PQR file with spaces between the fields and no chain letter, atoms N, CA, C, O and H, PARSE charges and radii, in Angstrom:
ATOM       1  N    MET     1       0.852   -1.164    0.000 -0.4000 1.5000
ATOM       2  CA   MET     1       0.000    0.000    0.000 -0.0000 2.0000
ATOM       3  C    MET     1       0.905    1.236    0.000  0.5500 1.7000
ATOM       4  O    MET     1       1.797    1.374    0.837 -0.5500 1.4000
ATOM       5  N    ASN     2       0.654    2.118   -0.948 -0.4000 1.5000
ATOM       6  CA   ASN     2       1.500    3.302   -1.036 -0.0000 2.0000
ATOM       7  C    ASN     2       0.813    4.509   -0.388  0.5500 1.7000
ATOM       8  O    ASN     2      -0.348    4.431    0.015 -0.5500 1.4000
ATOM       9  H    ASN     2      -0.071    2.007   -1.627  0.4000 1.0000
ATOM      10  N    GLN     3       1.528    5.598   -0.296 -0.4000 1.5000
ATOM      11  CA   GLN     3       1.023    6.802    0.373 -0.0000 2.0000
ATOM      12  C    GLN     3      -0.195    7.391   -0.343  0.5500 1.7000
ATOM      13  O    GLN     3      -1.078    7.945    0.312 -0.5500 1.4000
ATOM      14  H    GLN     3       2.471    5.661   -0.623  0.4000 1.0000
ATOM      15  N    GLN     4      -0.258    7.286   -1.644 -0.4000 1.5000
ATOM      16  CA   GLN     4      -1.394    7.827   -2.398 -0.0000 2.0000
ATOM      17  C    GLN     4      -2.677    7.066   -2.052  0.5500 1.7000
ATOM      18  O    GLN     4      -3.740    7.671   -1.913 -0.5500 1.4000
ATOM      19  H    GLN     4       0.459    6.836   -2.176  0.4000 1.0000
ATOM      20  N    THR     5      -2.577    5.752   -1.914 -0.4000 1.5000
ATOM      21  CA   THR     5      -3.736    4.940   -1.544 -0.0000 2.0000
ATOM      22  C    THR     5      -4.237    5.324   -0.159  0.5500 1.7000
ATOM      23  O    THR     5      -5.444    5.437    0.056 -0.5500 1.4000
ATOM      24  H    THR     5      -1.713    5.261   -2.027  0.4000 1.0000
ATOM      25  N    ILE     6      -3.331    5.522    0.767 -0.4000 1.5000
ATOM      26  CA   ILE     6      -3.694    5.913    2.125 -0.0000 2.0000
ATOM      27  C    ILE     6      -4.339    7.292    2.127  0.5500 1.7000
ATOM      28  O    ILE     6      -5.349    7.515    2.795 -0.5500 1.4000
ATOM      29  H    ILE     6      -2.351    5.430    0.592  0.4000 1.0000
ATOM      30  N    LYS     7      -3.754    8.205    1.381 -0.4000 1.5000
ATOM      31  CA   LYS     7      -4.287    9.570    1.328 -0.0000 2.0000
ATOM      32  C    LYS     7      -5.700    9.593    0.768  0.5500 1.7000
ATOM      33  O    LYS     7      -6.550   10.329    1.268 -0.5500 1.4000
ATOM      34  H    LYS     7      -2.934    8.024    0.839  0.4000 1.0000
ATOM      35  N    GLU     8      -5.964    8.792   -0.271 -0.4000 1.5000
ATOM      36  CA   GLU     8      -7.289    8.753   -0.881 -0.0000 2.0000
ATOM      37  C    GLU     8      -8.326    8.108    0.033  0.5500 1.7000
ATOM      38  O    GLU     8      -9.491    8.502   -0.002 -0.5500 1.4000
ATOM      39  H    GLU     8      -5.273    8.194   -0.677  0.4000 1.0000
ATOM      40  N    GLY     9      -7.942    7.139    0.841 -0.4000 1.5000
ATOM      41  CA   GLY     9      -8.895    6.410    1.665 -0.0000 2.0000
ATOM      42  C    GLY     9      -9.047    6.914    3.080  0.5500 1.7000
ATOM      43  O    GLY     9      -9.882    6.410    3.831 -0.5500 1.4000
ATOM      44  H    GLY     9      -6.995    6.818    0.870  0.4000 1.0000
ATOM      45  N    LYS    10      -8.264    7.890    3.452 -0.4000 1.5000
ATOM      46  CA   LYS    10      -8.250    8.352    4.835 -0.0000 2.0000
ATOM      47  C    LYS    10      -9.588    8.940    5.284  0.5500 1.7000
ATOM      48  O    LYS    10     -10.012    8.689    6.412 -0.5500 1.4000
ATOM      49  H    LYS    10      -7.585    8.300    2.842  0.4000 1.0000
ATOM      50  N    THR    11     -10.248    9.700    4.447 -0.4000 1.5000
ATOM      51  CA   THR    11     -11.520   10.331    4.825 -0.0000 2.0000
ATOM      52  C    THR    11     -12.582    9.283    5.126  0.5500 1.7000
ATOM      53  O    THR    11     -13.262    9.368    6.149 -0.5500 1.4000
ATOM      54  H    THR    11      -9.903    9.903    3.531  0.4000 1.0000
ATOM      55  N    LEU    12     -12.732    8.307    4.258 -0.4000 1.5000
ATOM      56  CA   LEU    12     -13.735    7.269    4.503 -0.0000 2.0000
ATOM      57  C    LEU    12     -13.358    6.390    5.690  0.5500 1.7000
ATOM      58  O    LEU    12     -14.236    5.896    6.397 -0.5500 1.4000
ATOM      59  H    LEU    12     -12.179    8.238    3.427  0.4000 1.0000
ATOM      60  N    ALA    13     -12.081    6.194    5.913 -0.4000 1.5000
ATOM      61  CA   ALA    13     -11.655    5.418    7.079 -0.0000 2.0000
ATOM      62  C    ALA    13     -12.046    6.131    8.364  0.5500 1.7000
ATOM      63  O    ALA    13     -12.442    5.485    9.334 -0.5500 1.4000
ATOM      64  H    ALA    13     -11.368    6.595    5.339  0.4000 1.0000
ATOM      65  N    ILE    14     -11.941    7.438    8.382 -0.4000 1.5000
ATOM      66  CA   ILE    14     -12.339    8.212    9.561 -0.0000 2.0000
ATOM      67  C    ILE    14     -13.852    8.182    9.730  0.5500 1.7000
ATOM      68  O    ILE    14     -14.344    8.044   10.850 -0.5500 1.4000
ATOM      69  H    ILE    14     -11.619    7.963    7.593  0.4000 1.0000
ATOM      70  N    VAL    15     -14.590    8.308    8.640 -0.4000 1.5000
ATOM      71  CA   VAL    15     -16.057    8.310    8.695 -0.0000 2.0000
ATOM      72  C    VAL    15     -16.588    7.002    9.268  0.5500 1.7000
ATOM      73  O    VAL    15     -17.579    7.014    9.998 -0.5500 1.4000
ATOM      74  H    VAL    15     -14.190    8.419    7.731  0.4000 1.0000
ATOM      75  N    CYS    16     -15.961    5.888    8.961 -0.4000 1.5000
ATOM      76  CA   CYS    16     -16.483    4.607    9.408 -0.0000 2.0000
ATOM      77  C    CYS    16     -16.425    4.448   10.921  0.5500 1.7000
ATOM      78  O    CYS    16     -17.121    3.587   11.458 -0.5500 1.4000
ATOM      79  H    CYS    16     -15.155    5.878    8.369  0.4000 1.0000
ATOM      80  N    TYR    17     -15.634    5.231   11.624 -0.4000 1.5000
ATOM      81  CA   TYR    17     -15.541    5.117   13.072 -0.0000 2.0000
ATOM      82  C    TYR    17     -16.560    5.962   13.817  0.5500 1.7000
ATOM      83  O    TYR    17     -16.660    5.830   15.037 -0.5500 1.4000
ATOM      84  H    TYR    17     -15.068    5.931   11.187  0.4000 1.0000
ATOM      85  N    PHE    18     -17.320    6.821   13.151 -0.4000 1.5000
ATOM      86  CA   PHE    18     -18.273    7.685   13.842 -0.0000 2.0000
ATOM      87  C    PHE    18     -19.409    6.889   14.478  0.5500 1.7000
ATOM      88  O    PHE    18     -19.561    6.914   15.699 -0.5500 1.4000
ATOM      89  H    PHE    18     -17.239    6.927   12.160  0.4000 1.0000
ATOM      90  N    THR    19     -20.182    6.204   13.704 -0.4000 1.5000
ATOM      91  CA   THR    19     -21.297    5.396   14.188 -0.0000 2.0000
ATOM      92  C    THR    19     -21.500    4.247   13.223  0.5500 1.7000
ATOM      93  O    THR    19     -20.767    4.091   12.246 -0.5500 1.4000
ATOM      94  H    THR    19     -20.058    6.183   12.712  0.4000 1.0000
ATOM      95  N    PHE    20     -22.508    3.450   13.517 -0.4000 1.5000
ATOM      96  CA   PHE    20     -22.843    2.370   12.595 -0.0000 2.0000
ATOM      97  C    PHE    20     -23.265    2.933   11.247  0.5500 1.7000
ATOM      98  O    PHE    20     -22.957    2.355   10.204 -0.5500 1.4000
ATOM      99  H    PHE    20     -23.103    3.576   14.310  0.4000 1.0000
ATOM     100  N    VAL    21     -23.964    4.051   11.264 -0.4000 1.5000
ATOM     101  CA   VAL    21     -24.375    4.710   10.024 -0.0000 2.0000
ATOM     102  C    VAL    21     -23.141    5.168    9.245  0.5500 1.7000
ATOM     103  O    VAL    21     -23.107    5.055    8.020 -0.5500 1.4000
ATOM     104  H    VAL    21     -24.214    4.521   12.111  0.4000 1.0000
ATOM     105  N    GLY    22     -22.140    5.677    9.940 -0.4000 1.5000
ATOM     106  CA   GLY    22     -20.894    6.078    9.284 -0.0000 2.0000
ATOM     107  C    GLY    22     -20.208    4.901    8.619  0.5500 1.7000
ATOM     108  O    GLY    22     -19.636    5.033    7.537 -0.5500 1.4000
ATOM     109  H    GLY    22     -22.168    5.768   10.936  0.4000 1.0000
ATOM     110  N    ALA    23     -20.268    3.744    9.273 -0.4000 1.5000
ATOM     111  CA   ALA    23     -19.676    2.538    8.676 -0.0000 2.0000
ATOM     112  C    ALA    23     -20.422    2.149    7.408  0.5500 1.7000
ATOM     113  O    ALA    23     -19.807    1.768    6.413 -0.5500 1.4000
ATOM     114  H    ALA    23     -20.733    3.636   10.151  0.4000 1.0000
ATOM     115  N    LEU    24     -21.742    2.246    7.445 -0.4000 1.5000
ATOM     116  CA   LEU    24     -22.520    1.927    6.244 -0.0000 2.0000
ATOM     117  C    LEU    24     -22.210    2.893    5.111  0.5500 1.7000
ATOM     118  O    LEU    24     -22.086    2.484    3.957 -0.5500 1.4000
ATOM     119  H    LEU    24     -22.241    2.556    8.254  0.4000 1.0000
ATOM     120  N    ILE    25     -22.085    4.167    5.437 -0.4000 1.5000
ATOM     121  CA   ILE    25     -21.734    5.161    4.423 -0.0000 2.0000
ATOM     122  C    ILE    25     -20.371    4.838    3.815  0.5500 1.7000
ATOM     123  O    ILE    25     -20.201    4.878    2.596 -0.5500 1.4000
ATOM     124  H    ILE    25     -22.186    4.500    6.374  0.4000 1.0000
ATOM     125  N    ALA    26     -19.409    4.520    4.670 -0.4000 1.5000
ATOM     126  CA   ALA    26     -18.066    4.197    4.182 -0.0000 2.0000
ATOM     127  C    ALA    26     -18.080    2.954    3.301  0.5500 1.7000
ATOM     128  O    ALA    26     -17.374    2.895    2.294 -0.5500 1.4000
ATOM     129  H    ALA    26     -19.548    4.488    5.660  0.4000 1.0000
ATOM     130  N    ILE    27     -18.881    1.961    3.678 -0.4000 1.5000
ATOM     131  CA   ILE    27     -18.965    0.731    2.882 -0.0000 2.0000
ATOM     132  C    ILE    27     -19.512    1.038    1.487  0.5500 1.7000
ATOM     133  O    ILE    27     -18.937    0.627    0.479 -0.5500 1.4000
ATOM     134  H    ILE    27     -19.454    2.009    4.496  0.4000 1.0000
ATOM     135  N    PHE    28     -20.626    1.762    1.445 -0.4000 1.5000
ATOM     136  CA   PHE    28     -21.255    2.036    0.149 -0.0000 2.0000
ATOM     137  C    PHE    28     -20.413    2.964   -0.723  0.5500 1.7000
ATOM     138  O    PHE    28     -20.379    2.791   -1.941 -0.5500 1.4000
ATOM     139  H    PHE    28     -21.094    2.096    2.263  0.4000 1.0000
ATOM     140  N    LEU    29     -19.741    3.930   -0.134 -0.4000 1.5000
ATOM     141  CA   LEU    29     -18.893    4.811   -0.934 -0.0000 2.0000
ATOM     142  C    LEU    29     -17.616    4.114   -1.393  0.5500 1.7000
ATOM     143  O    LEU    29     -17.018    4.500   -2.398 -0.5500 1.4000
ATOM     144  H    LEU    29     -19.768    4.070    0.856  0.4000 1.0000
ATOM     145  N    ASN    30     -17.204    3.088   -0.655 -0.4000 1.5000
ATOM     146  CA   ASN    30     -15.986    2.372   -1.015 -0.0000 2.0000
ATOM     147  C    ASN    30     -16.243    1.262   -2.034  0.5500 1.7000
ATOM     148  O    ASN    30     -15.289    0.686   -2.558 -0.5500 1.4000
ATOM     149  H    ASN    30     -17.690    2.775    0.161  0.4000 1.0000
ATOM     150  N    LEU    31     -17.482    0.953   -2.321 -0.4000 1.5000
ATOM     151  CA   LEU    31     -17.787   -0.107   -3.285 -0.0000 2.0000
ATOM     152  C    LEU    31     -17.250    0.203   -4.677  0.5500 1.7000
ATOM     153  O    LEU    31     -16.829   -0.696   -5.405 -0.5500 1.4000
ATOM     154  H    LEU    31     -18.256    1.420   -1.895  0.4000 1.0000
ATOM     155  N    GLU    32     -17.267    1.471   -5.037 -0.4000 1.5000
ATOM     156  CA   GLU    32     -16.834    1.856   -6.378 -0.0000 2.0000
ATOM     157  C    GLU    32     -15.310    1.814   -6.527  0.5500 1.7000
ATOM     158  O    GLU    32     -14.800    1.269   -7.506 -0.5500 1.4000
ATOM     159  H    GLU    32     -17.608    2.202   -4.445  0.4000 1.0000
ATOM     160  N    LYS    33     -14.591    2.381   -5.573 -0.4000 1.5000
ATOM     161  CA   LYS    33     -13.137    2.489   -5.715 -0.0000 2.0000
ATOM     162  C    LYS    33     -12.380    1.305   -5.137  0.5500 1.7000
ATOM     163  O    LYS    33     -11.277    1.007   -5.595 -0.5500 1.4000
ATOM     164  H    LYS    33     -15.006    2.824   -4.778  0.4000 1.0000
ATOM     165  N    LYS    34     -12.933    0.627   -4.156 -0.4000 1.5000
ATOM     166  CA   LYS    34     -12.267   -0.502   -3.495 -0.0000 2.0000
ATOM     167  C    LYS    34     -10.883   -0.128   -2.961  0.5500 1.7000
ATOM     168  O    LYS    34      -9.891   -0.795   -3.253 -0.5500 1.4000
ATOM     169  H    LYS    34     -13.829    0.869   -3.785  0.4000 1.0000
ATOM     170  N    ASN    35     -10.835    0.934   -2.185 -0.4000 1.5000
ATOM     171  CA   ASN    35      -9.581    1.358   -1.574 -0.0000 2.0000
ATOM     172  C    ASN    35      -9.229    0.388   -0.439  0.5500 1.7000
ATOM     173  O    ASN    35     -10.026    0.219    0.484 -0.5500 1.4000
ATOM     174  H    ASN    35     -11.641    1.477   -1.948  0.4000 1.0000
ATOM     175  N    PRO    36      -8.060   -0.248   -0.486 -0.5600 1.5000
ATOM     176  CA   PRO    36      -7.705   -1.241    0.530  0.2800 2.0000
ATOM     177  C    PRO    36      -7.547   -0.638    1.929  0.5500 1.7000
ATOM     178  O    PRO    36      -7.808   -1.318    2.922 -0.5500 1.4000
ATOM     179  N    TYR    37      -7.133    0.605    2.021 -0.4000 1.5000
ATOM     180  CA   TYR    37      -6.977    1.263    3.323 -0.0000 2.0000
ATOM     181  C    TYR    37      -8.341    1.444    3.986  0.5500 1.7000
ATOM     182  O    TYR    37      -8.500    1.154    5.172 -0.5500 1.4000
ATOM     183  H    TYR    37      -6.921    1.157    1.215  0.4000 1.0000
ATOM     184  N    THR    38      -9.307    1.916    3.235 -0.4000 1.5000
ATOM     185  CA   THR    38     -10.658    2.087    3.766 -0.0000 2.0000
ATOM     186  C    THR    38     -11.272    0.735    4.090  0.5500 1.7000
ATOM     187  O    THR    38     -11.906    0.582    5.133 -0.5500 1.4000
ATOM     188  H    THR    38      -9.178    2.151    2.272  0.4000 1.0000
ATOM     189  N    SER    39     -11.099   -0.235    3.226 -0.4000 1.5000
ATOM     190  CA   SER    39     -11.657   -1.569    3.461 -0.0000 2.0000
ATOM     191  C    SER    39     -11.118   -2.173    4.752  0.5500 1.7000
ATOM     192  O    SER    39     -11.866   -2.800    5.502 -0.5500 1.4000
ATOM     193  H    SER    39     -10.583   -0.111    2.378  0.4000 1.0000
ATOM     194  N    PHE    40      -9.847   -1.993    5.012 -0.4000 1.5000
ATOM     195  CA   PHE    40      -9.250   -2.501    6.244 -0.0000 2.0000
ATOM     196  C    PHE    40      -9.924   -1.896    7.466  0.5500 1.7000
ATOM     197  O    PHE    40     -10.259   -2.615    8.407 -0.5500 1.4000
ATOM     198  H    PHE    40      -9.239   -1.485    4.402  0.4000 1.0000
ATOM     199  N    HIS    41     -10.122   -0.602    7.463 -0.4000 1.5000
ATOM     200  CA   HIS    41     -10.712    0.060    8.623 -0.0000 2.0000
ATOM     201  C    HIS    41     -12.190   -0.261    8.780  0.5500 1.7000
ATOM     202  O    HIS    41     -12.679   -0.356    9.905 -0.5500 1.4000
ATOM     203  H    HIS    41      -9.850   -0.018    6.698  0.4000 1.0000
ATOM     204  N    VAL    42     -12.901   -0.427    7.696 -0.4000 1.5000
ATOM     205  CA   VAL    42     -14.306   -0.830    7.796 -0.0000 2.0000
ATOM     206  C    VAL    42     -14.409   -2.231    8.392  0.5500 1.7000
ATOM     207  O    VAL    42     -15.224   -2.465    9.285 -0.5500 1.4000
ATOM     208  H    VAL    42     -12.503   -0.350    6.782  0.4000 1.0000
ATOM     209  N    ARG    43     -13.592   -3.161    7.906 -0.4000 1.5000
ATOM     210  CA   ARG    43     -13.611   -4.519    8.445 -0.0000 2.0000
ATOM     211  C    ARG    43     -13.213   -4.524    9.912  0.5500 1.7000
ATOM     212  O    ARG    43     -13.778   -5.283   10.699 -0.5500 1.4000
ATOM     213  H    ARG    43     -12.930   -2.971    7.181  0.4000 1.0000
ATOM     214  N    LYS    44     -12.268   -3.704   10.287 -0.4000 1.5000
ATOM     215  CA   LYS    44     -11.813   -3.622   11.672 -0.0000 2.0000
ATOM     216  C    LYS    44     -12.935   -3.119   12.579  0.5500 1.7000
ATOM     217  O    LYS    44     -13.115   -3.621   13.688 -0.5500 1.4000
ATOM     218  H    LYS    44     -11.809   -3.088    9.647  0.4000 1.0000
ATOM     219  N    TRP    45     -13.682   -2.136   12.106 -0.4000 1.5000
ATOM     220  CA   TRP    45     -14.757   -1.581   12.906 -0.0000 2.0000
ATOM     221  C    TRP    45     -15.911   -2.560   13.044  0.5500 1.7000
ATOM     222  O    TRP    45     -16.516   -2.662   14.111 -0.5500 1.4000
ATOM     223  H    TRP    45     -13.535   -1.728   11.205  0.4000 1.0000
ATOM     224  N    LEU    46     -16.221   -3.282   11.968 -0.4000 1.5000
ATOM     225  CA   LEU    46     -17.351   -4.208   11.992 -0.0000 2.0000
ATOM     226  C    LEU    46     -17.042   -5.503   12.728  0.5500 1.7000
ATOM     227  O    LEU    46     -17.967   -6.207   13.133 -0.5500 1.4000
ATOM     228  H    LEU    46     -15.730   -3.199   11.101  0.4000 1.0000
ATOM     229  N    ALA    47     -15.794   -5.831   12.909 -0.4000 1.5000
ATOM     230  CA   ALA    47     -15.435   -7.098   13.560 -0.0000 2.0000
ATOM     231  C    ALA    47     -15.608   -7.072   15.052  0.5500 1.7000
ATOM     232  O    ALA    47     -15.342   -8.070   15.722 -0.5500 1.4000
ATOM     233  H    ALA    47     -15.043   -5.259   12.581  0.4000 1.0000
């Protein structure tokens, strides 16, 4: 994972930690781009 990938996914990774609704928003917005950084944080929050 490079710095550009992290930079692009950082906003959605932060959003997923707000509430369950934030996690759902992050999941649906990440479906299109499939950013691995965001996916990691969403899975971490849901686990």
